[in-house]
N, CA, C and O of each residue as an XYZ file, in Angstrom:
368
protein
N      40.572     71.095    -66.194
C      39.608     71.238    -65.273
C      38.529     72.211    -65.819
O      38.805     73.333    -66.243
N      37.368     71.726    -65.777
C      36.237     72.553    -66.380
C      35.603     73.576    -65.500
O      34.984     74.554    -65.919
N      35.836     73.227    -64.051
C      35.111     74.000    -63.242
C      36.144     74.904    -62.383
O      36.925     74.411    -61.568
N      36.058     76.216    -62.652
C      37.033     76.981    -61.979
C      36.859     77.096    -60.378
O      37.808     77.275    -59.614
N      35.692     76.985    -60.034
C      35.268     76.917    -58.552
C      35.981     75.769    -57.785
O      36.517     75.948    -56.691
N      35.949     74.624    -58.411
C      36.662     73.433    -57.867
C      38.090     73.594    -57.960
O      38.809     73.179    -57.051
N      38.584     74.185    -59.025
C      40.067     74.360    -59.125
C      40.541     75.386    -58.098
O      41.635     75.278    -57.546
N      39.709     76.359    -57.864
C      40.074     77.434    -56.835
C      40.054     76.789    -55.391
O      40.907     77.091    -54.556
N      38.996     75.849    -55.130
C      39.078     75.327    -53.921
C      40.195     74.289    -53.699
O      40.638     74.080    -52.570
N      40.623     73.671    -54.741
C      41.738     72.736    -54.737
C      43.081     73.587    -54.318
O      43.917     73.097    -53.559
N      43.202     74.781    -54.825
C      44.397     75.638    -54.527
C      44.209     75.972    -53.072
O      45.189     75.929    -52.327
N      43.002     76.307    -52.605
C      42.798     76.598    -51.240
C      43.219     75.522    -50.278
O      43.928     75.752    -49.299
N      42.788     74.430    -50.575
C      43.099     73.027    -49.796
C      44.584     73.083    -49.660
O      45.123     73.190    -48.558
N      45.250     73.009    -50.792
C      46.731     72.925    -50.760
C      47.422     73.995    -50.113
O      48.487     73.716    -49.561
N      46.968     75.271    -50.082
C      47.451     76.297    -49.223
C      47.263     76.036    -47.721
O      48.094     76.345    -46.866
N      46.029     75.407    -47.476
C      45.813     75.063    -46.015
C      46.832     73.899    -45.652
O      47.285     73.917    -44.507
N      47.207     72.966    -46.452
C      48.148     71.961    -46.104
C      49.577     72.632    -45.861
O      50.354     72.224    -44.997
N      49.844     73.713    -46.720
C      51.105     74.426    -46.483
C      51.054     74.981    -45.176
O      51.999     74.809    -44.405
N      49.922     75.711    -44.807
C      49.790     76.201    -43.464
C      50.060     75.248    -42.396
O      50.806     75.563    -41.469
N      49.474     74.043    -42.464
C      49.661     72.918    -41.531
C      51.241     72.614    -41.497
O      51.774     72.454    -40.399
N      51.916     72.541    -42.547
C      53.338     72.371    -42.572
C      54.045     73.348    -41.884
O      55.007     72.994    -41.202
N      53.699     74.634    -41.952
C      54.372     75.622    -41.391
C      54.003     75.700    -39.790
O      54.702     76.398    -39.056
N      53.057     75.077    -39.354
C      52.586     75.006    -38.062
C      52.521     73.637    -37.413
O      51.688     73.319    -36.565
N      53.507     72.836    -37.907
C      53.336     71.488    -37.394
C      53.344     71.243    -35.933
O      52.930     70.160    -35.520
N      53.749     72.090    -35.164
C      53.689     71.822    -33.657
C      52.438     72.163    -33.033
O      52.188     71.895    -31.858
N      51.485     72.880    -33.980
C      50.249     73.262    -33.407
C      49.114     73.245    -34.495
O      48.328     74.184    -34.624
N      49.088     72.199    -35.205
C      48.039     71.982    -36.245
C      46.679     72.098    -35.739
O      45.873     72.818    -36.328
N      46.364     71.453    -34.704
C      45.052     71.527    -33.979
C      44.467     72.997    -33.910
O      43.376     73.320    -34.380
N      45.355     73.846    -33.254
C      44.888     75.136    -33.067
C      44.825     76.006    -34.380
O      43.990     76.890    -34.571
N      45.842     75.629    -35.280
C      45.974     76.289    -36.536
C      44.579     76.035    -37.401
O      44.111     76.871    -38.175
N      44.045     74.832    -37.152
C      42.896     74.481    -37.994
C      41.658     74.720    -37.129
O      40.605     74.313    -37.619
N      41.598     75.285    -35.974
C      40.510     75.265    -35.250
C      39.334     76.057    -35.844
O      38.190     75.630    -35.684
N      39.572     77.226    -36.544
C      38.515     78.043    -37.142
C      38.089     77.230    -38.431
O      36.925     77.341    -38.816
N      38.919     76.469    -39.074
C      38.410     75.676    -40.313
C      37.512     74.513    -39.863
O      36.544     74.128    -40.519
N      37.892     74.002    -38.734
C      36.866     72.978    -38.241
C      35.626     73.314    -38.021
O      34.682     72.593    -38.345
N      35.490     74.598    -37.367
C      34.234     75.088    -36.999
C      33.580     75.561    -38.339
O      32.392     75.271    -38.477
N      34.114     76.157    -39.205
C      33.651     76.503    -40.579
C      33.030     75.228    -41.285
O      31.895     75.306    -41.757
N      33.753     74.068    -41.362
C      33.352     72.979    -42.087
C      32.226     72.186    -41.382
O      31.396     71.528    -42.009
N      32.256     72.295    -40.033
C      31.338     71.441    -39.274
C      29.925     72.290    -39.217
O      28.876     71.757    -39.580
N      29.972     73.661    -38.731
C      28.901     74.401    -38.408
C      28.173     75.105    -39.409
O      26.948     75.213    -39.458
N      29.084     75.619    -40.275
C      28.586     76.430    -41.515
C      28.404     75.666    -42.709
O      27.331     75.734    -43.309
N      29.387     74.908    -43.137
C      29.239     74.196    -44.459
C      28.683     72.706    -44.348
O      28.302     72.076    -45.335
N      28.674     72.242    -43.143
C      28.201     70.863    -42.804
C      28.861     69.765    -43.587
O      28.155     68.839    -43.988
N      30.107     69.778    -43.835
C      30.836     68.824    -44.439
C      30.912     67.623    -43.786
O      31.263     67.638    -42.606
N      30.649     66.570    -44.332
C      30.841     65.039    -43.727
C      32.260     65.050    -43.438
O      33.088     65.397    -44.281
N      32.570     64.666    -42.228
C      34.034     64.537    -41.733
C      34.698     63.375    -42.473
O      35.917     63.333    -42.640
N      33.878     62.460    -42.898
C      34.588     61.244    -43.469
C      35.129     61.903    -44.861
O      36.052     61.291    -45.399
N      34.710     62.948    -45.426
C      35.395     63.483    -46.592
C      36.883     63.922    -46.405
O      37.666     63.998    -47.351
N      37.181     64.179    -45.231
C      38.521     64.611    -44.997
C      39.604     63.452    -45.170
O      40.705     63.587    -45.703
N      39.066     62.261    -44.602
C      40.067     61.097    -44.739
C      40.044     60.752    -46.279
O      41.083     60.454    -46.869
N      38.898     60.801    -46.864
C      38.859     60.472    -48.348
C      39.812     61.238    -49.153
O      40.544     60.737    -50.007
N      39.765     62.549    -48.822
C      40.619     63.448    -49.571
C      42.116     63.142    -49.241
O      42.967     63.205    -50.128
N      42.402     62.832    -48.043
C      43.728     62.604    -47.745
C      44.273     61.258    -48.333
O      45.467     61.114    -48.597
N      43.329     60.274    -48.524
C      43.698     59.099    -49.293
C      44.008     59.435    -50.765
O      44.949     58.973    -51.410
N      43.090     60.298    -51.196
C      43.195     60.750    -52.719
C      44.652     61.351    -52.943
O      45.395     60.973    -53.848
N      44.972     62.331    -52.012
C      46.138     63.109    -52.100
C      47.372     62.180    -52.089
O      48.324     62.364    -52.847
N      47.303     61.054    -51.089
C      48.339     60.276    -51.068
C      48.542     59.362    -52.325
O      49.664     58.952    -52.621
N      47.509     59.079    -53.000
C      47.506     58.223    -54.274
C      48.138     59.223    -55.356
O      48.975     58.816    -56.162
N      47.709     60.510    -55.334
C      48.187     61.332    -56.451
C      49.617     61.718    -56.325
O      50.329     61.740    -57.329
N      50.075     62.023    -55.152
C      51.385     62.315    -54.739
C      52.409     61.090    -55.049
O      53.538     61.251    -55.510
N      51.849     59.895    -54.732
C      52.620     58.587    -54.974
C      52.949     58.550    -56.432
O      54.088     58.427    -56.882
N      51.736     58.678    -57.204
C      51.885     58.652    -58.746
C      52.778     59.704    -59.136
O      53.570     59.417    -60.034
N      52.821     60.874    -58.650
C      53.819     61.926    -59.163
C      55.106     61.632    -58.873
O      55.971     61.856    -59.719
N      55.428     61.087    -57.636
C      56.773     60.912    -57.224
C      57.297     59.537    -57.559
O      58.498     59.329    -57.388
N      56.510     58.566    -58.025
C      57.090     57.363    -58.452
C      57.896     56.638    -57.353
O      57.452     56.503    -56.212
N      59.068     56.189    -57.737
C      60.031     55.495    -56.880
C      60.448     56.255    -55.624
O      60.863     55.665    -54.626
N      60.322     57.633    -55.704
C      60.903     58.424    -54.707
C      59.856     58.397    -53.510
O      60.177     58.759    -52.377
N      58.616     57.956    -53.828
C      57.604     57.812    -52.758
C      57.775     56.585    -52.004
O      56.900     55.721    -52.046
N      59.007     56.413    -51.203
C      59.299     55.209    -50.358
C      58.273     55.036    -49.283
O      57.499     55.903    -48.879
N      58.381     53.696    -48.844
C      57.318     53.383    -47.696
C      57.662     54.361    -46.526
O      56.732     54.717    -45.801
N      58.792     54.774    -46.309
C      59.224     55.774    -45.278
C      58.508     57.087    -45.433
O      57.930     57.649    -44.503
N      58.585     57.570    -46.741
C      57.976     58.794    -47.125
C      56.477     58.735    -46.880
O      55.839     59.558    -46.224
N      55.976     57.614    -47.514
C      54.580     57.403    -47.389
C      54.050     57.307    -45.868
O      53.000     57.882    -45.578
N      54.694     56.660    -44.999
C      54.381     56.634    -43.705
C      54.332     58.037    -43.091
O      53.361     58.395    -42.424
N      55.525     58.928    -43.354
C      55.405     60.216    -42.861
C      54.316     61.138    -43.328
O      53.696     61.903    -42.590
N      54.139     60.994    -44.629
C      53.079     61.763    -45.352
C      51.656     61.585    -44.832
O      50.839     62.491    -44.667
N      51.466     60.171    -44.579
C      50.138     59.748    -44.276
C      49.868     60.106    -42.628
O      48.734     60.337    -42.207
N      50.949     60.118    -41.852
C      50.873     60.456    -40.398
C      50.559     62.006    -40.296
O      49.807     62.448    -39.427
N      51.204     62.826    -41.272
C      50.901     64.111    -41.291
C      49.505     64.431    -41.650
O      48.843     65.321    -41.117
N      49.091     63.616    -42.624
C      47.623     64.020    -43.258
C      46.730     63.408    -41.986
O      45.708     64.036    -41.705
N      46.995     62.435    -41.340
C      46.099     62.050    -40.222
C      45.863     63.112    -39.163
O      44.772     63.323    -38.634
N      47.009     63.769    -38.903
C      46.923     64.896    -37.875
C      46.050     66.034    -38.483
O      45.222     66.612    -37.780
N      46.219     66.317    -39.645
C      45.362     67.269    -40.293
C      43.841     66.870    -40.448
O      42.965     67.710    -40.241
N      43.580     65.730    -40.770
C      42.191     65.204    -40.694
C      41.661     65.247    -39.336
O      40.511     65.655    -39.176
N      42.426     64.841    -38.245
C      41.912     64.890    -36.888
C      41.730     66.465    -36.486
O      40.761     66.770    -35.791
N      42.540     67.345    -36.864
C      42.359     68.637    -36.529
C      41.059     69.202    -37.213
O      40.259     69.900    -36.591
N      40.907     68.867    -38.485
C      39.712     69.397    -39.141
C      38.486     68.764    -38.544
O      37.483     69.467    -38.418
N      38.465     67.493    -38.161
C      37.324     66.848    -37.625
C      37.173     67.091    -36.097
O      36.296     66.487    -35.479
N      37.982     67.932    -35.497
C      37.911     68.215    -34.119
C      36.492     68.749    -33.577
O      35.974     68.294    -32.557
N      35.952     69.707    -34.322
C      34.690     70.248    -34.040
C      33.573     69.264    -34.109
O      32.528     69.568    -33.535
N      33.642     68.308    -34.633
C      32.557     67.224    -34.962
C      32.544     66.369    -33.632
O      31.488     65.811    -33.331
N      33.535     66.247    -32.902
C      33.497     65.365    -31.658
C      32.668     65.863    -30.589
O      32.566     65.228    -29.539
């Protein structure tokens, strides 16, 4: 990685996913401030959240190989869809 700022943001994103895992019963409220930040201050296109979740799924599938079963994929994508929804909440 040639850009340390992008690498740092990637780490931040992964820590955010860890935070979602630790708060699975309340992801929407856990991500409320992040949703406001991304929509009102950073003006991130909410379609990017879904795109990132698709990219993460592909990377994880590649790293896990055969262990990335259809059941695991379904669970992982369901989790990410809740995260994407929570991040996009402020846009609605």
